[in-house]
N, C-alpha and C positions, 0 to 999 in steps of 0.2 A: 556671814563669815566674820571671824574675829581677826583686830587689824593691830599690827603691831608697833608702839608706840617707843620701842629703842631707837634713839637715834643712830646707832653705832650698826644697825641693821642698815639704815638711809643708803641705796648705792648712790654714789658719788658721779653725778653725770657730768663727763669731760668734753669739751669741744667734738664734734665726731671729723676725723680724719680723711684721708682721700681713700676714695677707693679707685686710685692712682692704675693706669694700664701703661704700654707701652709708648704712652705722648714721653713720660718721665725718661730722656737719654739726658745724658752729662754734659748738659749747656750751663745748665744752673745749678746750683746750691738747691737741694731739694725744696719745692715750696707748694704744698699741698692746693687741687685751684681754690677758687676763693680765697686766695690766702688772708690774715692778719699776723699782724705781727707781734706778739708781746713780749714783755720782758722778764728775766725770769734768772737767776743765780747764773745762770750759764749764760746769760746774752741769751737776744731776741729769738725764737723760737716760733717754727710755725704753728699755725691753727687756724679754726675755722671757726662760724657762728656754731653756738648751742642748734642742735642739729638730734635727729632720732638718730639709732644707729642700723636703721636698713633701711632702702630707698623703696620701700612699698603703701601700696595705697592706704590701708588701714593698719595701723600700728597699736600694739598693746600700750592704751594710755598710762599704763604702769612705769615704761621706760620714757615716758614723751617729755617727762620735767621732772624737776625737783622736788615740785610743791606733791605730787602724787606719789613721792617715791613708799607713802606707810600705807598707801592705799593695795589689799593684796585682790579687789574686784577683779581685774581682767588677767590673772595670772591661773591662765588653767590646768587645773582639778586633774588628780588621776583619777575620772569617776568610774564606778564599774563597769557600766555602759561603753563609754566611746573610747578612742584608741589611747595612745600612750599621752595623750594631754601637752605635742607639743604645736607649734603653729603651725598649721596647716598648710599644702604650697600648692600654689597654682602659676601655671607657667615662668617657675622662677622665683616667684616672690613670695614669701609669707604671709599671711594675713593673722589677725587675732582672732581663737575658736568661736569666741562672741560677738567680734563687730556685727550691727546691724546692718544687713544688706539690703532691708525694705525698700520697697521701691516709693514709698510715703507718697499717697494721694492725697492733691490739692500742692504740692510744690509748682512752684515757677517752673515755667522754660527754662530749660539750661539754657538756651540764647540769649534769655533775657534778664542775668544773672549779673552784676554789674561783677560779680569776683570771677567770672567767666572770662571776661576778655581782658582784666587783667591780668589772669591764671595764665592766657594766651601769649600776649605781647612778653610776661617775664622768660613763655618756654622759648621764643621765638628769640631772643635776645641771648637765653642760654645756648641752645643752639648754634648762634652767628659765633661765641665766644668760643666753644667746643672746637670748632671747625678755626679760626683763624687764631687762636694762642695758641696750636699746637704749628701751625705751620709758618710764627715768626719765631716762636724759640727753637725750631728744630730746621728751618730752612734761612729764613733772613736773619738774626740777632747771628748766630754763626759767622756769618760772613761779613759781619758788619764789627764784629767785637776783636780786640785783636788775644790771640791765644794770651792764657793765665795759668799758672804752674798751680796744682792742687797741693794746700797740706794739710798739716794737722792744725787744728784750732785749739787754744789754749788750752780749752775747760775737755778736751777730746767728744765733745758735743754734737752740736749740729754743723754742717759745714758754716764759713767764718760767719760770726757772729756780729759784723763789724759794718757788713753791706751786703744786698742780695746777692748782686751779680759779681762778688770776690771771688777767688780760689777756684777757680773751674778751668778744664778746658772739654776742648771739642770731640776729642778721639781717646784712643787707648793707645796711641802710639804709630798705627796702623792706619789712620786715615778713617776707622771703621766707631762706630757710635757703640754706646756700653752704656746700656739701661744699667740703672744702680739702684732704682726703688723702684715697687708696686705695689699697687693694692689688691682685689678681689678682683681675679680672672685674668692677672700678669701671669706671664710666663716668667720661671726662676730657672735661669744655667748655674749649674753646678760646677763644681772645681774641674770633674774629668768631661766638661762637657755635654753632659745630659742633661735634658729639659723635664721640667714637669710643672703644671701651673697651678698656680697658689690659689686656694679658694678659701677667704676670709669676708663672712657675710658680714662683718662686725665693726667697719674701719679701720683694720689693721691692716697695715704697709709695714712692708718688709726693706731694708736700706743696706745697701753697703756698695762700699765707693772703692774700688779696690787702690786709687792714689790718697785714699783718710782713709783707714781699714779700724780705725778705732774711732770712727765717727760713730756717735749712740744716738741717732734720729728715729728710729725703729721705735712703733706703735704697735702691743700685739691687739688691741680695740681701742675702743673710742672711750670707754670710762677706766681705761688706765693711762699713765703718764707715759711719756715715753722716757725712753732712759737715760735722756741729758736734762730731766725735771724732777726736781725731788721727789721722792716716795713719802706720803708724811702717814707715818703711823698714824692709826685709831682713826683715820679718814677712808684711806686708798687699804684694798680688801687685797689677800694673801689668797687667789684661788690657782694653784699648784695640786702638780703631780711628780712626785720620784721617779728616776729614771734607775729604778732599781736592778739589780740583779748586770747590769753593765759592767761597773769594774769592781764589784767584789760581789762575787758568785755565791748565788743559792738555788741548792734544789730545783724549789718549785716555781723559778721563776726563769731558770734556762733548764730544765729537765733532762732534756735530751743529750745534754756535756755531762751529766751524770749517769744517763743510762748506759752511755759510749765507756764509762769509766767503772771496771766491775768493782763494786765496795767502798768506792769513795763516798766519804759524807760533806765536806767542804772544801774549799780551795785549797787548804793546805795537801789533802789529799788529790784533788786532783793534778796538783804542780806537783807531787814525788809521781806519781804516776806515766803524766809525759813526760820526764825528763829522763824517765828510765827506760822507753818502751826500745824493745829488741832491734828496730830501727833506728833507735836513736832520741836524743832529745829533741822531741818537737812541741817544748811547751810556747815557746816565743810564736812558733806561726800557728799553734791553735787560739792562745789569745789573741792575736793580732786577725786573725779571721773574724776572731768575735767579737771584736772592740769594732770591726769596722763595718759591721754587719748587722749587728743588733738592733740598735737604733741611730738613724740615716738622717741627714739635712729632713727629709719629708716627715721626720715623727715631730720634729719640734716645729719645722713651718701647721701641721697636723696640731699639735696642741696650741700654737697661740688663735690656729682657726677655733677652736673647742671653744674660745669664752676665754681663757685660760693664760695667767697673768706672769708666775713661775713655775719652778723647776727646784726641785730636791735632787740634787746631784753626791750619793755616796761614792768618797774615794776612800783607795787602801794606805797606807801609811808605806807600800813598798812601790807606788806613782815614784817615792825619792828615795829609799834604800832599803835594801834587807842586810843581814848581818852573816856571816860566813859560819858564825861559833856562838850561839846563844846559850853556852853552856854544856856541862856534861849531861850524857842519860845514866839510866840508874848501871849501867855497864860501863860507865867510863869515856861513854865515845862520844867527841863534840857532835853537838846537835848544828844545822845549817836550816834556816828558814827558806823555803823550795820558793817561793812566788816569782815570778817575773817580775825581775825590778828594773821601773821604771818601761816598762814598756805602755804600759796604759797611757804615758803622762803626753803622750803626743795629742792621744783622740779624748783626752782630755780638755786640753787644749781647745780640740776642735766642736767641743760642745761649747767652752766660752763663745768662739765663731759664732756657732748658728745662733746661739740665743742672743746675741748684738744683733746678729741682722735681721732677727723675730721680733725682740722688744721683748723679750724674757727675761726677766731676771732670777739668780742663781742664790738659792740658798745652799754653798758648800758644805758637804757633811763626811768629816772624817769618821768611817764607819769603821774601825780596827782600830786595835790596841796591843801593843807586843802586849805578848803575854795570854790578852783576850781576856778584856772588860766585861762578858757577862758569859763565856762558856757556848755560847751560839755559833751556829756554820755562817754566819753574819760576820763574825770576828775574824773571820779566816781561819779559825781551828777549836772545834765542839770539843768541848769537857771541861777543862779546867779555866778557871778564872786565877788567872797572876797579876794583873794589874790593879796595885792598891790592896793585895791580897795576899797572906803567906810569903816564905821568904825573899822572892822577888817581886814584891809587889810594889816598894820601892825605886828598884831600880829599873821596873818596867814604866813608871811614871816617869822617869827623869828621859828615859826614852819617848815617849809619847808626847812630853814637853817641847822636845827640837824638833817630833814633825808639826805639831803647831805652830811652832816659830817659822818653819820653813815656808808652811802654806802660806802665812800671815804675812811674810815677807813680800811674797809675791803678790796676792789679791791686794793686796793696798797701795802700790803701784795705778799710778792715774790713768793708764790704759786699762784698770780694769775694776777702778774704784765704783763705776755706776752698774755695772753688768752681775758682781759678786756683791752686793748689801750685808749677807747673812753667813756664818762661817760656824755651823754648831761643830764645837769641838772634840765631845765623844759621846757617841750615841749609844742611848741605853746603855750605862753602866749597870749593872744586879745590885742594887743597894742594900737586897735584903741579904746579899753577900758582903760586898765593901761596905756599907753604914755609908748615914747622911755625914757624917762629922766629917769622915777621911775626904767624901768628894767634893765637898764645902772647902774645905783647905785646898785641894788642888783647883777648884773651880776660880777659887779668888788667888790666888797663886797664878795661873793662866792670863786670869784677866789681866793683872797688873803687867804681866810679861807684855801681852799682847799691849795694851796702854804703853809701856813703853817705844813700843815700836813704831804705834800709829798715833801716837798722841791722842789727847781725846775731844770731846766737840763734838757736834755734827759733822760729817764730811769726812772723817778722819779714821779710815782704815772700815771695817764690816761692822755691824752689829755680831755680838757674840751670842750664841744659841745654846742653852744648855739644856742638858735632854733632865726630865724630873727623876730618873731610875726609876719608873713604876712603883713611885710613891706617889699620892694623892696630891693635888695641885696645891692646896689647901697647906700642906707643910712646907712651903715654900714662900710663901708670905712673907714681905716685909725682908727676904735677902736680900743682901748687900745693899743696904738704901747707902746713896750715892754714888752709887757705882757708873758706869761709863757704858750705856746699850749694853743691857744685856738681856737677850727672851728666854723667856720660861719654853719649852719643846715638851709637848706629853704627844701619846703613842695610846689614844683612845682606840679599843679594839674591844667587840662583843667574841670574835671566834677564842681570844686566849684568858677569858673570863673565870674557867674552871665549873663552867655549868654547863649541863648535857643540851641545849639548846635545839631542842626537837621540832620549835612550831615553824611550822608552818609562813610565808609571807606570802601567799595565794590565798587571800581571806579580807577580808573587810578592815580598816583601820582601826585597830582602836583610838577612840576620839572624833572620829567621823567615817560613818561605815559605806557614805559616796565614794569614799577612797581605798585604795588597796595598802597591802603591806601587816596585816596583822599588827601583832604587839610592837614591829620592833622601830616605825619610824616615831611613833611615842615613846618608844624608850629612848631613842637617840635623840629628841628632846631633851627628857628628863633626863637624861645622865650626864651629858655632856654641855648644855646650852648653859647653866645657871655657874657651873663650874669655872667655865672659860672666862666668862664676862666676870665673877668674880675676882680670878685670877688676876685679869687687868687693871683690878682699881687696889688688891691686894700688894702684888707682885710688880706690876708693868707690861710691858710689851711680850704674849702667851699665844703660842699658836700651834694647832697639832701636823706635827712634823710628818705625822702618817696615820691614816683611817682607811680602811676599806668598804668594801660592800657586803665583806664575811660575818654571816651572821653565823656560822658554826667553824669549824677549824678540816670540812673537808676541805678538799683538796690535792692532787699531786703532792707529796711531798709537806705539804705544806709547814708539817711538823717534823720536818727532817727524813732523813732515809727511810730508817728504820721505827720511828718512835709512833707510825699509825694514830686516829684519832682517837679525842675523848670527850666527842659528842655523842648522842644517838639517833640523832637524826641519819636518812637515809642518804649515804654521799655517794650511792649510783646514781642517785637522784641529783644531787647540786655540780656531780663533778661533767655533766654530760647536758650541756646547754641549748647544744641542737635541740635537745627533748622539751624544752622549756616551753609552758604554753604562754599566750599575752596575758594572764593575771598574773604568772609569776613574775612574768618581765617589767610590769604596772607596779607589782609591791617590792622589787629591789630598787626599781627608779623612785618612786615615794619612801623608802629608804636611806638612798642615798640623796636624797634632797632636802630629806629633814637632819643627815650629818650634816649637810655643809651647812644649814640656817642655825644649828645649833653652833657647831664651830666656829662660826664666821671666819676665822683665818687657817687656812689647812692644807694640805699635798694629799692626798690621794694617792695610797698604797697599792699599785706599783700604773705606770703608766701601759705596759706591754709584758705579758706572759706568753712565754715561747710556747713552742710547739713540742709536745712527747714527743716519741719514736711512733707512737700512735699516731702521729703527723695532726694532732687536734690539741687545742688548750684545755687542759683539765684542771684547773684553778680558778676558773673564769672569774667568780667574784671578786679575783683580784688584780683584774684587769680593763684598766679605764677605758683604751685602746678599743677592746672588743664589744664594751659596754656602749660606748659610743656608736659603732658598726651595728650593732642588734639591738639597738633601743631601752637598755636599760641604765645609760648614763645620760643627764639630759643634753642637748645640743645646746642648750645655751644655760650655764649655772646661773644668772640671774634667776630662774624658776623656782631658786632654793628661798629667796625671801618670800616671809610670811609664810612658809612651812607649817613652822610648829606653832605658829598662832592659829592656824585652819585645823588646826588637831586638838586646838583647845587650852594649850599651853605656851606661855612665854618665854623666853630666857630673860634672867633677870638682866635690868636695862646697864647698860653702862654707857657714858656719856660722848665714851669718843675722845676723849683729853686725858693725855699720860703728866705725870709729873714732870716737868723740866729737863732734869737732870736724867730720867728714863729714856730721853729723846735725845742724849746730848747738849742740851740748852744749859741753863744757870746751874751750878753742883753738882755734874756729873764726872768724875771723876774722883770726887771728894766722900772717899768712903766713910761711917760712921767710925768711930772708933770703938765702939763696943761690936761690929763686926769686924773687925780687926782684930781686936783680941780675942775674940770666941774662933777666928778660922785664919788667923795668920800665921799662926807658927806652919813654915814648911821646912822639912816635909812637918807632917801630921806627927804628935807625940806617939801615938801607937795605932797600928793599923790591921785590919782582922787577920785572922789565919793564923797567928805567933802569937808567943807566950813570951816575947821580952821585946823591948824597948823598939820601936823605929830607928830605933837611931844608932841598934847594935846589930840593922841587920844591911846586906851588902847592900852597896850603890858602885855607878860607873863616875866615870872623871872626866873631869871636862878637858881634854886636851886632845879633840879629834879636828881635825879641818871644816871648818863651814863648809856644808853642801845647797848649792844655789839652784833651782829648778830654771833649766832649762827656756828660757825666752819665747814666743815666737815668733817667726822672721818672716810675718805677713805682709812688714812695710815694705815697698820699693824705691821709697824715694829720701832723701838726705834729709829735708824737713818733717818726715812721720819716724818716730823714736819707738822702737820696738819693748823699751823696757831691757834688765839689766838680769830682772827675775829678784834684786833684793831693793826694796823700798827704802832703808832706815842704814844710811852707810854707818851711822855711830852705831848698829848692833852689830858688834866683831867680836863676839865672845866666843869660846871655843864651843865646840858639841860633844857629847859625851862620846865614850868607850870605856871598854872591859880595863880595870886596873891591870899593868902587870904584871902576872906571875901569879892573881889569884887564880883560884878556882871556883865555875858558879854552877850551881847547879841548871839544868836546860830550865831556861827563863819561862817556856812555855807548859812545865809539867812540874811543877815545885811546890805545888801544895801539900803534897805529903812528906818532902824531903828535908833531913835536920837542916837547920840552922845554921851555915858555914859558918867560918870563921871571917870574920869581917874585913871586908878589903873596900877601902874609902882614900881619898884623898886625893892629890892632884900629880900623882905619880906621871911618871913618863908613859904615852898609850903604848899598846908591845907592837910585834911586830908584824903579829896576823890579827891586825884593825879589823875589822865591819868591811865585810865585802859592797864596793859602790859600784855599780853599775849601768848601763842604760843611758836614759837622755839626762838625768842629776850630771852638773857637773862641781866640782869644787874653785870654792871662793881662792 
């Protein structure tokens, strides 16, 4: 079997953390068993000596040590005659499929081996400590120590970084012990008092201290740094999933909701329909029910338990505000944005809270733009593109910048800095319509605005993710040299490549006939591996913000409500996962592993697909959760290492080292003069869809009050602050609003409208200013 020599594909072996249980009570700062303290930029942190991820008798040597990282000889392949290639399970422990279990004649008696007696003595010591230590820390020590109030540490990280015993209390105020952390097998008590068992065999542990709610001590698995330790781009790998369909509705993710609203194609339609029911406005109630049930705390715990470490969280601008008048329609009537303004915000905060609890990092993604950036249903309204296109293109971009600003101010607060290290500022702007020059000018202007809020350099605000606009990643090589921490976000899909893609996946794999997948695993390796690694060298940090198992566009509503399918594959087969044979599942799993290996840093789209009214998932190739349950997604994502090499190809190597400025080091924030000269004019001189200069297009005026997202109220003691939703108090410029007395065309449907008389300038805001309701408040 071929071996990979790409150092960027080497798994980072981190010290194994605790698989703690109910012995970890609120008597001391959380310290895993057998602790060592190591210093970091956030103070001493708990760690363990290097160990294997699982406590099993025989472990895959590929995972055992960094020196074996390039050896793929012990990764179970998806051979044609065996099962799905995952480690076998015996009595709750997993063993390598290829472990040698022969008796081995001629060996010494077990009792005559010195190692046996050494091991026996060590085991006795461990058992004694396991009995004595919990008694000491739970019973004896609380009775000897004086009570101490718990407060937030200066870095919002692990409990008090100065001394292990400081900053604790012994009870929840009612004399009861409060469990604040746990690993595999521990019981989690949710906010509503119900419980579930946390299953994480990868050394991950949850952490939630009610008296220090911003403690970032949790860790999802042994190979990912805890939240309060620095994420090292080029060393640590992004293995994530999207929480699609939660805060931005998509028909194929929540089909039952769309099936219940006749004729609805997007969230605009659903919102309008639910606002005008015969029984009254039911929009808020319906959306609250969806937000509260579609993704639960158990989902986030399962994501960590699956060996993943990030989520990408699509959010809409209407989490902040909507406008009650975005211009006049063709009949001269004002158009109001129908979305549920601000309703989702408290649930977004809840996702942040759960991510912190389980050690999951979040890439926040602003998925919708005023006027729509791509005309797709997941932009809020399908049809026209009015962002940087057409008569209202500049005005809509002005609004979008305000929303980017408000989100940036919130997530740059120290309470969220470790949890949300990445912010995608525009999702999937369709550049074949908008044009690369226009979006480049927007990206530069947005970059400068964000960094004026956060400051420049590592640790100051999030990385800024910029989508490639469906252009080849090569077209972004060398973009904005000297910028501060930008990421190129690409979304590789075979489902939407315009090809019929009828080929099956339950066939011997190209490149190695002992595996399954037909042409698809090798095609993933060849299509994506080299291009992403080359982009890491030519652009900088690059990840796949979306990919899936879809080799075609089958699946209920995948192309929207009425668009059907372009593939010639049998969609009845692909939509009915319950009828798939084992070889189909093996092929899909091998394709998933090849995709993961090729992409390196990725977010699967998506974690969950909801049931249709038929009571089943009808777009199964898009559900990570269902794939885990049914065996076509890997139980351990590390199985992906070396997959492409095993098929006879390997991605172009990347050495894992980015230039200093690309990760916030020396030179960050000093953009090359040539780039500023090329893209520095804002608004750009011209945009697509109109035959007049951009300077002649209508714009809004910056005279409106600032909107601030409501901070969390989780902190319950004076020592811990919740923040006020606004990081930089010097950022006090007004937000945009329509110019009083001006008549604008409908900002969501203006591409065919004539260019109106120019409305610009810092005029006083009109009386019927944009509607602000829900959670946000004005400063």
